[in-house]
C-alpha positions as CSV (number, residue, x, y, z in Angstrom):
1,G,8.2,15.5,5.6
2,A,9.9,12.7,3.7
3,G,6.6,11.8,1.9
4,A,6.0,15.3,0.4
5,G,5.3,15.0,-3.3
6,V,5.7,11.3,-3.2
7,G,3.5,8.9,-5.2
8,T,3.8,10.5,-8.6
9,S,6.9,8.7,-9.8
10,I,5.2,5.6,-11.0
11,G,3.3,6.0,-14.3
12,A,0.2,8.1,-13.7
13,G,1.0,8.1,-9.9
14,I,-0.2,6.2,-7.0
15,D,-1.6,8.3,-4.2
16,D,-4.5,8.4,-1.7
17,D,-7.0,9.2,-4.5
18,T,-5.8,6.2,-6.5
19,L,-6.1,3.9,-3.4
20,A,-9.6,5.2,-2.9
21,Q,-10.5,4.1,-6.4
22,I,-9.3,0.6,-5.6
23,E,-11.7,0.4,-2.6
24,D,-14.2,-2.1,-3.9
25,G,-12.0,-4.0,-6.4
26,K,-15.1,-5.2,-8.2
27,G,-14.8,-6.2,-11.8
28,S,-11.1,-6.7,-11.5
29,G,-11.3,-10.4,-12.5
30,I,-8.8,-11.1,-9.8
31,R,-9.4,-14.1,-7.5
32,P,-9.2,-13.7,-3.7
33,G,-5.7,-14.4,-2.3
34,T,-4.8,-17.3,0.0
35,V,-3.9,-16.8,3.7
36,A,-0.3,-17.5,2.9
37,Q,-0.3,-14.8,0.2
38,G,-1.9,-12.4,2.6
39,K,0.7,-13.0,5.2
40,W,3.5,-12.6,2.6
41,L,2.0,-9.3,1.4
42,R,1.6,-8.0,5.0
43,G,5.3,-8.9,5.7
44,A,6.3,-7.1,2.5
45,V,4.4,-4.0,3.5
46,E,5.8,-4.0,7.0
47,D,9.4,-4.5,5.7
48,R,9.0,-1.5,3.4
49,F,7.5,0.6,6.2
50,S,10.5,-0.2,8.4
51,R,13.0,0.7,5.6
52,Y,11.0,3.8,4.7
53,K,11.1,5.1,8.3
54,Q,14.9,4.7,8.3
55,T,15.6,6.2,4.9
56,G,12.6,8.3,3.7
57,D,13.2,6.8,0.2
58,A,10.3,7.9,-2.0
59,K,10.6,4.7,-4.0
60,L,9.8,2.6,-0.9
61,L,6.7,4.7,-0.3
62,D,5.5,4.0,-3.9
63,E,6.0,0.3,-3.3
64,I,4.0,0.6,-0.1
65,Y,1.1,2.1,-2.0
66,V,1.2,-0.7,-4.6
67,L,1.3,-3.4,-2.0
68,I,-1.5,-1.9,0.1
69,G,-3.6,-1.7,-3.1
70,A,-2.9,-5.4,-3.8
71,L,-4.1,-6.3,-0.3
72,K,-7.4,-4.7,-1.1
73,I,-7.8,-6.1,-4.6
74,L,-7.0,-9.6,-3.4
75,G,-9.6,-9.4,-0.7
76,F,-7.5,-8.9,2.4
77,D,-9.8,-6.1,3.6
78,E,-8.9,-6.2,7.3
79,V,-5.1,-6.1,6.7
80,Y,-5.7,-3.5,4.0
81,R,-7.5,-1.2,6.4
82,E,-4.8,-1.7,9.1
83,M,-1.9,-1.0,6.7
84,R,-3.7,2.0,5.2
85,G,-4.0,3.4,8.8
86,V,-0.3,2.8,9.3
87,L,0.4,4.6,6.0
88,Q,-1.6,7.6,7.0
89,R,0.3,7.8,10.4
90,V,3.7,7.4,8.7
91,K,2.9,10.2,6.2
92,R,2.0,12.6,9.0
93,Q,5.4,12.1,10.7
């Protein structure tokens, strides 16, 4: 599909394995985000999902991985799990 081979264009690559390494976020030195930041990030992910579904642009998929990782690191665990589930479904299409 459109996501084949995607996730390797940014630096060392951001893929499912990289997201798995972000899982606990401990030792990152990053403070938890505010509710407003969580809402903004969620909106940014949803916007990119919408555009990715329309275009299949690999750059958008890379951005989705980064934003989903940010959700986890900033402590938005519930939204992180939800968006990661959406990502997995989108990649299967």
